[in-house]
NUTORTI-864989 format. One record per residue: residue in three letters; x, y, z of N, C-alpha, C, O in turn. Coordinates in pm, whole numbers, plus 50000, padded with zeros to 5 digits. Example, Ala and Ser with C-alpha at 12.3 -4.5 7.8 and 13.67 -1.06 7.14 Angstrom:
2
ALA513194943150780512304955050780513204967050780514244966850846
SER512854977550708513674989450714512905000350787513415011450804
This chain:
274
UNK907301612340895907971605440950907601602241090906651596741034
UNK907431600541199907811593341311908811598741427909091589041499
UNK909171605141452910561606641497910801596741634910061588041681
UNK912021601041676913001594441768912231604841917912251599842030
UNK911631618741893912051622942042910391619541982910041626741888
UNK909601611342023908341608642106908691600742176909271590542140
UNK908391604042301908441592442456907061589042421906011595442418
UNK907341579042399906151564142369906581560042513906941548742480
UNK906751560342608906471553842717905871563142838906121561342958
UNK904721577142761903741586342834903081577642773903451568542697
UNK901731581942822900331575042750899731589142676899641599342744
UNK899261588942507898821599042443896941593742477896461582442473
UNK896211608342510894891603842529894321596742359893581587542327
UNK894861603542310894511597842155894851590642090894701591041968
UNK895571579842169895901567042169895481555242237895401543842191
UNK895101561342411893961553742494892641554142370891931544642339
UNK892601563942332891271564642215891271554442115890321547642078
UNK892171554342086892071543841979892391531741988892041522541913
UNK893391531142121892801519142151891531510442219891661498442194
UNK890511513242287889351521142319888201513342218887201506742246
UNK888981518342050887851516441946888931511541855889141515941742
UNK889771499441932890071486441851891011490241766891061484641656
UNK891681497641790892481502341660894111496641685894121489341784
UNK894961497441647895971497041657897501500241652898581494441648
UNK896831516441654898231523741705898151531241814897791542841831
UNK898661519741912898541522342095899641517042092900071510042001
UNK900171519742191901851510642282901081501442424899921498042447
UNK902081500042481902591496042602901701505842728900921501242811
UNK902011516742715902011524142802900011529442791899151530842878
UNK900001531042636898371529942616897931522442671897131524242762
UNK898361511342628896661498642687896831500042836895821500942906
UNK898011500242888898481504542991897091509243120896371503943205
UNK897321520243068896221532543140895161529643120894451527643219
UNK894551527942974893631518342971892901508443039891771509343085
UNK893561500543039893011490943137893011490343330892531482543413
UNK894031506643339893451511143468892071520243479891731522943594
UNK891321524743382889941537843303889701525043279889581527543159
UNK889501511643284888081501443260888371495743377887681485543375
UNK888941495843474889461490043631887921497543726887021492243790
UNK888301514543688887501520143766886321526243701885571532643775
UNK885911525143531884541525743514884651514443426885621515743351
UNK883831500843403884001494943300882931492943188883311485343099
UNK881841497443173881801508343075882591519843020881981529642978
UNK884111519543017884661530642936884801527242786884661536742708
UNK885131510742717885181509042599883391515842559883181525642488
UNK882671510342605881121504442580881041523742513880811528842403
UNK881411529642663880941542942592881761555842478881351566842442
UNK882981548942448883821554342368883091547542227882631554242133
UNK883091533042236882041533842112880661542842078880461545441959
UNK879641548142187878461552642212879181562942121878911563242001
UNK880191572442181880021581842140880651587741973880331595641884
UNK881421580541996881231576841804880421574041719880341579541609
UNK879651564241763878321560541693877221576141700876361578941616
UNK877591584141824876671592641782877511603441677876941607241574
UNK878751607741706879441618141617879081613141520878751621741439
UNK878901597241458878131593341289876611604641333876381616641314
UNK876041596141382874761601641391874151618041387873101622641343
UNK875591625541471875351640741382875661644741243874811647541158
UNK876871644641227877201644441068876071643141005875531651040928
UNK875591628641055875021625840887873191636340905872351639440820
UNK873291638641057872001647541085872581662440980871701667640911
UNK873981668340971874431679240928874301673540723873571676240627
UNK875231666740746874781658840550873211662340487872801669540396
UNK872621654240577870951653640548870451674440533869731678840444
UNK871101683240645871081693640592871591704640492871401716740504
UNK872501696340359872891694140277874861708340309875381717040240
UNK875161702640440876691706040524877301694440470877241682640505
UNK877971700740368879311689840309880911695140340881941692740277
UNK880691702640456882051707840528882511703940630881541700040695
UNK883531702340695883461690640808885831697840935886981693940913
UNK885471704241000886411707241072886211702041170885511705141267
UNK887431685541127886971678741316888271683941402889251686241330
UNK888411685441500889441692741544889751686441714889221690141819
UNK890431679441698890811670141827890251657641747889121653541774
UNK891271649241615890581648241550890831627641578890271617641534
UNK892141630641688892851617041701892821608541573892391612341464
UNK893471593441609893711587141513893271585641475892191585441535
UNK893141582141325892381573041211891601561141222892411551841214
UNK890871558241231889861540041275888931542941168888851553341103
UNK888021529141154886951527341042885861536941135885881536841259
UNK884971544841057883771552641016884321569041091883561577341139
UNK885861570041082886461583541075885751593141024884981587840944
UNK885551607241027884871613841033884401614440853883401616940786
UNK885781610640832886741618040658885561601440593885421604840476
UNK884911589840603885011584040544883001581140566882131574140513
UNK883081590740669881741589740714880691602240617879481602140595
UNK882001613940569881711618940497881571620540333881051629540268
UNK882361606340285882301604840172881351591340132881471585140027
UNK880751589440199879431576940198878661583440164878011580040065
UNK878321598240245877081606940151877631612440069877241608239960
UNK878541621940057878991626039866880771628239940881451631940036
UNK880751620539760882141617039757882601628339752883751625339718
UNK882611645239764882851655239687883351663639852884381669939875
UNK881491658939996882691663640103884111668240132885041662240079
UNK884321678540213885501681240245885451680540381884481684340447
UNK887021672940451887071671340592888681676040647889691672840585
UNK888671682540747889661689940764890171680040895889441686140973
UNK890541674240945891321666141082892431673741123893471674041059
UNK892181681941265892791683241336893611680741453892931685441545
UNK894931675041515895361669941610896311676041654896821684641583
UNK896891673341799898181678641799898931670341886899711674041973
UNK898591657441851899241647741927900421639041789899851629641735
UNK901511640941750902171640241587902341625541592903311621641526
UNK901461613941670901511602241628899921600041509899851593441406
UNK898601610141592897601609941541897741612541389897251606941291
UNK898691624441406898021635441287898671625941174897921625541077
UNK900181615641151901131616141102900621601741090901191595141004
UNK899721595941155898901581141078897531587741030896591580740990
UNK897471602041037895961602540953896621609340795896021611740690
UNK898351611340841898701621140657898781603740593898351601640480
UNK899221594640656899851586040574898231584540518897931588040404
UNK897291579240609896111574440572895041577940404894331572340320
UNK895891597940460894851601540374895811607940255895321616440180
UNK897441602840237898011609640129897331609439974897471618439891
UNK896761600239960896541603839841894411606639798893721603839699
UNK894091613639944892961616439921892841631339909893461639539977
UNK891791634539796891901649739745891011657939822891081670039802
UNK889991652539930888441660740015889031661840158888531668540248
UNK890291653540167890611653240351891771656640347892391657840241
UNK892321659140475893861667040489894251662140672893211662340738
UNK894791660440710895051661440861895741671540846896281675640743
UNK895751675840948896931690141043897491687241157896821680141233
UNK898561690741192899281690441303899411702741376900421709741366
UNK898301705941458897971711741488897301715841687896881706641758
UNK897351727041725896951728341892895211732641875894971744141913
UNK894271726341832893111734841859892681744341908891971753441864
UNK893371741142059893551758842133893781774442114893691785242172
UNK894171767641983894601776741881893551786241753893631792341647
UNK893211784641789892231785041677892801799141548892611795541431
UNK893021804041553893561816541456895021806441354895181806941232
UNK896031796741469896521791241327896391780641258897101777841161
UNK895141771341318894301762641291893741768641161894001764841047
UNK892871779141198891871777841060893031792640935892741795040817
UNK893861797340988894501796540896895911788740777896621793640689
UNK895781778140823896741768940813896111763440662894901761240664
UNK896861760940525897191760640415896191749440420895371749640328
UNK896081740240505894571726540440893601734640495892651737340422
UNK893611738440589892081744940617891991755640499891091752140422
UNK892691768840452892681771440343891951767040227890821771240202
UNK892471759740166892671751640089891301746240012890761748339903
UNK890971736540152889851727440177888331733340171887381732340093
UNK888631741340315887411747640367886761760740280887511770440271
UNK885431761940217884731774840205884501780740308883691773840370
UNK884761791140374883981792340549882671802840512881941806940602
UNK882401807940323881691814040329880521805840268879671810740193
UNK880611789140320879381780840314879141778140447879771786740509
UNK878491769940537877781761840552879121752840719878051753640778
UNK879921748240797880971740340793880471741240936880081751440993
UNK880581723041006880161715441053881461714141135882321706541089
UNK881831723441302882981727941349883011714541472882581717141585
UNK883531701041443883701688041541884981687241652886201688541641
UNK883941683941777884951689141888884661681041977884151686042078
UNK884901662841973884801655142012885471649542094886441643342049
UNK885241649442249885901642742343886711657542299885721662142242
UNK887561666442285888531674242322888091685042421889041690042481
UNK887101688842447887031704642492887141701142698887431710542772
UNK886981692642732887321687042828888621693842857888651703142938
UNK889701689642794891211691442809891821701742788893021704242776
UNK890311711742782890621725242836890511728342943889401726942995
UNK891911735543044891741745643135890631749943125889791746443042
UNK890441761443249889271772143260890541787043172890331795443085
UNK891571783943240892571792943148893571793143005894481800142959
UNK892761780342965892261778342792890961791742709890801798042604
UNK890561790542791888921800342778887761792342663887151797842571
UNK887701778742701886991776242650886011782642577885831782742456
UNK885321788942680884111799042542884311808942434883451813542358
UNK886041812642440886391818242370887031809242217886711809342098
UNK887981802642291887761792342153886591787842023886581784641904
UNK885881789542109884521773642074883721795441983883001795641883
UNK884101806242045883671810942000884441820041850884061828041764
UNK885361814641878886141823541757885811810641616885291813541508
UNK886251798041654885541792041534883921793741479883421794941367
UNK883491793441588881761793841546881611807741437880981808841331
UNK882711820041532882201828841425882681830941295882341838841207
UNK883661821041301884631820441115883811814941026883851815640903
UNK882541805741141881901801440945880931807040956880611813041059
UNK879991806240816878921809340811878101807940878878211800240973
UNK876681816540849875641815540968875011802440878875291801340759
UNK873981791040962873661783540920874671767340977874211755940968
UNK876321771341041876941761541040876571751441175875361749641190
UNK877341745441262876971736941293878161736441422879101744441421
UNK877981725141542879181725741659878411710941685877221707741685
UNK879441704741703879361693541719880151690141880881081698141891
UNK880081682041990880881687342079880461670342162879571663242116
UNK881121667142260881121663042357882001663942496883071669642471
UNK881951662142563882001666942701882311656342868881441655542954
UNK883481650542877883381644842990882921652043114883261663243152
UNK881931642243181881471651343312881051638843432880701627243409
UNK881191644443539880321638743685878871641143725878381641343838
UNK878201643143590877031654543611876131634943662875301633143751
UNK876581626743590875501607943609876141606943721875731613343818
UNK876861601543726877711592643791878741601343887879721603643817
UNK878921606444006879791618144040880971604844101882111607744066
UNK880891592744174881741588944254882211580244100883391583244084
UNK882021576444053882851570643885883451577943846884551572543837
UNK883581592843794883831604643764885471607143849886541608643790
UNK885321607143964886261613144044887351598544075888491599444121
UNK886641585044035888181577344013888461571943892889161561943874
UNK887601582143759888691580843604889401594943655890021595743548
UNK889701602643701890041609543748891801604043802892931606443760
UNK891231595643920891931599044030892691587543919893861590643895
UNK892261576343856893571574743766894381576143668895421570543633
UNK893321590143605894231597343524895341602543544896231601043460
UNK895621612343701896491616843734897931615143735898631607343800
UNK898281625843633900481622043577900021612843476900911614443393
UNK899721609543456899081600443326898931609643161899511610643054
UNK897671615243237897481622543018897121632143116897021631743239
UNK896831646142981896241655843073895321658443158894391655343084
UNK894921660943234893841659343353892641663043298892791675143287
UNK891131659343242890381662043213889691673243307889771672743430
UNK889041683143240888011693243287886111683843316885521677143231
UNK885661686543445884641682443454883821689443515883801696243618
UNK882581684443363881901703343376880631698443359880501687943295
UNK879391705643419878011698943340877711704343271878331714243232
UNK876371699743213875991708543138875681717443057875621719142936
UNK875431725143195874831741543233875891750043168875821760243099
UNK877531738143239878231752643193878891752443070879561762343039
UNK878811740842980879241740442899878171744142727878211745742605
UNK877261743442865875771755742730876231769742727876291777542631
UNK876581771642870877431787842864878351791542755878401803542731
UNK879231782242671879961785942646879551790542480880151797342397
UNK878211783242479877541781342312876901796242282876141795542185
UNK876991808542333876651822842303876011827142179876751834142110
UNK875001825242137874531825341967874181814541900873791816741785
UNK874211801041943873871792741944873121783441992873481778742100
UNK871901778041930871071772641938870851758341907870951753041796
UNK870451751242051870541731142017869761725541988868641725442040
UNK870211717841873869461709241847868771701841924869391700442029
UNK867601695241926866531682542004867861671441977868631669741883
UNK867721666542076867071664542219868431673342285869131666542361
UNK868901688742261869681690642365871131684542400871651679742299
UNK872051683142534872501681742541872251670942631871861674942741
UNK872391654542617871881640742648873311635642596874151639442514
UNK873131622342708874811611342678874831603242549873951595742509
UNK875751605542502876141602042376874751587442296874211587242186
UNK874671579842387873631568942313872291568742345871611558642332
UNK871621585642411871111595542346870031602942253868861603642218
UNK871311607642242871001612542140870571604241989871391598141920
UNK869031605641956868351605941834869291590441836870381590841781
UNK868881578141897869701568641843868781562041799867591564141822
UNK869491548141688868711533541550869211527441672869951528741770
UNK868001517141584868461503841740869381497941753869261491741858
UNK870501495441698871541491241666873091501641779874311500741794
UNK871821511241834872361516941949872691514042077873711516142142
UNK870901505042117871171499642209871241493642302870601492742406
UNK872891485042223873821479742325875101485642398876011479642455
UNK874811504142375875861512842353875561522042499876241531042548
UNK874421516942543873921521942674874441520342849874641509842911
UNK874541533142892875491528443018874891531143068873941537143019
UNK875001528343240873631526743291874771539043382873891545443439
UNK875471542643405876591553743488877481559743328878671557443307
UNK876621566943240877661573743139878591584743257878451589143371
UNK879471585443158880541597643175880681609743096881451619143075
UNK879731605643067880091624342939878071623142871877111615842894
UNK878371635442781877141640042732877621644442584878781648242570
UNK876811643942485876991652542348875751660042306874641655142327
UNK875891670942250875331677342171875621686842051876641693242027
UNK874391685941976874671697941800873891714541861872951718541929
UNK874881718941794874491736241805874091738641711874161728341643
UNK873531748641642873331754141506874031767841550874111770841669
UNK874501775441454874821789841448873171799041383872451790741326
UNK872641810841382872111813241343871711810441183872571818041139
UNK870911804241033870741810040999870981820440879871541829240945
UNK870961824040785871331836440706869551839940700868851829840692
UNK869011850040703868371853740666868031857340509868901865440477
UNK867221855140403867001850040251866261869940210865211873340267
UNK866851878340130866341887240134865151884939987865341877439892
UNK864031893240009863211888939877863861899039751864821906639749
UNK863391897239704863431909139571862751923339618863441932039563
UNK861531930839708861671937639792862141944039876861641953439936
UNK863431938139889864381942840022863491933140138864191934040239
UNK862631926840162862141922240311862861913040318863361906040230
UNK862931912840442863601892640481862591885440484861441887740521
UNK863151875140438862431857940372862091854840523861561844140554
């Protein structure tokens, strides 16, 4: 249950995100900060919806390629179109582990998924891969001998350089089987630098200050991974469908990418590689 120790007067990035997605698990402080963000970046809500839609397209790409396991890092508060729903639509046997360090997000998720056998919510810090990978929920639901899609949407920019984001990514991607995927999105000033700086000013002292990184910097964290076409692009431009046209922002504040670990080579009976 939610404890009295929670500081509901301090906004949470998970609950601000919930507000932008139209959810109801947010409080006055979260809504006040969201309105200040919108004053600095009027398309922030549209872009949040674009990133959620992009995550769905990336998951379906993974599902089409046979992936049936997802590790959702920084999952936030469950809303319509959450990864466990996308996975279940494609295959009711698909398995999802959501991870978030926000207690309200984790508690809400646990309530929503209390009777779901193929999905679970873990209250943990995604910056500590060993604790996430060793958790009971993770070990019970995910088979790391089979491909897994690791989802890091809207979370990597909460990592400071002292968190060693490249090493965190490496720990997760080395834990999964060959042919697994990494889907991520990241806040950037690459496309609209002035607007990005204004958003940082609004967020200063309210939430964890996001790191501004460009695409080349984030790609440098992906050692041993191959980008899936069209590469690192604004979320609304990653393999969009007709319904995504209204989610395109003239000044995007983020980009998204899907990368794949090298698939295992199959051996022929004569011992040669296929």
